[in-house]
C-alpha positions in Angstrom: 48.9 146.7 -50.5 52.1 148.7 -49.9 55.4 146.9 -50.3 57.3 146.2 -47.1 59.8 148.9 -46.3 63.3 148.1 -47.1 65.9 149.2 -44.5 69.0 149.7 -46.6 70.2 152.3 -44.2 70.4 149.9 -41.3 71.7 147.1 -43.5 74.8 148.9 -44.5 75.3 151.0 -41.4 78.2 148.9 -40.2 80.0 148.9 -43.5 79.4 152.6 -44.2 80.1 154.0 -40.8 83.7 152.9 -40.9 84.0 154.3 -44.4 82.9 157.9 -43.4 86.2 158.9 -41.9 88.5 157.4 -44.5 91.2 159.1 -46.5 92.1 158.2 -50.1 94.7 155.7 -48.9 92.0 153.6 -47.3 89.6 153.8 -50.2 90.7 150.5 -51.7 90.4 148.6 -48.4 86.9 150.1 -47.8 85.8 149.1 -51.3 87.2 145.6 -50.8 85.2 145.4 -47.5 82.0 146.5 -49.3 82.6 143.9 -52.1 83.3 141.2 -49.5 80.1 142.0 -47.7 78.3 141.9 -51.0 79.8 138.5 -51.9 78.8 137.0 -48.6 75.3 138.5 -48.9 75.0 136.9 -52.4 76.2 133.6 -51.0 73.5 133.7 -48.4 71.0 134.3 -51.2 72.1 131.1 -53.0 70.3 129.1 -50.3 67.0 130.6 -51.3 64.8 129.8 -54.3 62.3 131.6 -56.6 61.3 135.2 -55.9 62.8 135.1 -52.3 66.2 134.7 -54.0 65.5 137.6 -56.4 64.5 139.8 -53.4 67.6 138.8 -51.5 69.9 139.5 -54.5 68.2 142.9 -55.0 68.7 143.7 -51.3 72.4 142.7 -51.5 73.0 144.8 -54.7 71.2 147.8 -53.2 73.2 147.5 -50.0 76.5 147.4 -52.0 75.5 150.4 -54.2 74.4 152.5 -51.2 77.6 151.7 -49.4 79.7 152.7 -52.4 77.8 155.9 -52.8 78.3 156.7 -49.1 82.0 156.1 -49.4 82.2 158.4 -52.3 80.2 161.0 -50.4 82.5 160.7 -47.4 85.5 161.4 -49.7 83.9 164.1 -51.9 81.6 166.0 -49.5 79.5 167.9 -52.0 75.7 168.4 -52.5 75.9 166.2 -55.6 77.6 163.3 -53.7 75.1 163.5 -50.9 72.2 163.5 -53.5 73.8 160.5 -55.1 73.5 158.6 -51.8 69.8 159.5 -51.6 69.3 158.4 -55.2 71.0 155.1 -54.6 68.9 154.5 -51.6 65.7 155.3 -53.6 66.9 153.0 -56.4 67.7 150.1 -54.1 64.3 150.5 -52.3 62.5 150.6 -55.6 64.2 147.5 -57.0 63.5 145.5 -53.8 59.9 146.7 -53.8 59.4 145.7 -57.4 60.8 142.2 -56.7 58.5 141.8 -53.7 55.6 142.7 -56.0 56.4 139.7 -58.2 54.9 137.5 -55.5 51.5 139.0 -56.2 49.2 138.7 -59.2 46.5 140.7 -61.0 45.4 144.1 -59.6 47.3 143.6 -56.3 50.5 143.4 -58.3 49.6 146.4 -60.4 48.9 148.5 -57.3 52.1 147.3 -55.6 54.2 148.3 -58.7 52.4 151.6 -58.9 53.1 152.3 -55.2 56.7 151.4 -55.6 57.1 153.6 -58.7 55.4 156.5 -56.9 57.7 156.2 -53.9 60.7 156.0 -56.1 59.8 159.1 -58.1 59.1 161.0 -54.9 62.4 160.0 -53.4 64.3 161.0 -56.6 62.5 164.4 -56.7 63.3 165.0 -53.0 66.9 164.3 -53.6 67.1 166.7 -56.5 65.2 169.4 -54.5 67.6 168.9 -51.5 70.6 169.3 -53.8 69.2 172.5 -55.2 68.4 173.8 -51.7 72.0 173.2 -50.5 73.4 174.9 -53.6 71.1 177.9 -53.2 72.1 178.3 -49.6 75.8 178.1 -50.5 75.3 180.7 -53.2 73.4 182.9 -50.8 76.2 182.7 -48.2 78.8 183.6 -50.9 76.7 186.6 -52.0 76.3 187.8 -48.5 80.0 187.4 -47.8 80.8 189.4 -51.0 78.4 192.2 -49.9 79.9 192.3 -46.4 83.4 192.6 -48.0 82.3 195.4 -50.3 80.7 197.3 -47.4 83.8 196.9 -45.2 86.0 198.0 -48.1 83.9 201.2 -48.4 84.5 201.8 -44.7 88.3 201.5 -45.4 87.9 204.3 -47.9 87.3 206.7 -45.0 91.0 206.2 -44.0 94.0 207.5 -45.8 97.5 206.3 -46.4 99.0 203.6 -44.3 95.8 203.2 -42.2 93.8 202.6 -45.4 96.4 200.0 -46.6 96.3 198.2 -43.3 92.5 198.2 -43.3 92.3 196.8 -46.8 95.0 194.2 -46.0 93.1 193.1 -42.9 89.9 192.8 -45.0 91.6 190.7 -47.7 93.0 188.4 -45.0 89.6 188.1 -43.2 87.6 187.5 -46.4 90.2 185.5 -48.3 90.4 187.9 -51.2 
């Protein structure tokens, strides 16, 4: 039996969407909103008992961690920050799935835990692969831009004097060199 899917993305969409366009000055307020949402989610969990409470707490914790990672990614837009969001989502989903498995016993529980572990490892591997793909594309763009600059600079060598200086200055301005 597969664990029920956990929708962390939808759960923190309202908290995270407002955090995406924030500057550093609003960081503290956004973090306080995330923490306030977490505290209210934990308070709602207090009404539950047993494993239902454990699942609720794991969901609240995962929602908070994903929201924080998304806030950081919005402020520091980098492949690593985006991969961290994916990793936090995988971690949260995994912890909730493991908690849900605690309601089971015997082989059903073992299968549930193994499925949760497999999904977690797959998500972590996908996050790392995506990060490497983005970095490779960035490196390829930089290499192509350098090659274009060198080729254009060679074309400038066909000029002499002031025309050559102007050509090289235009290239440096265009390519940021």
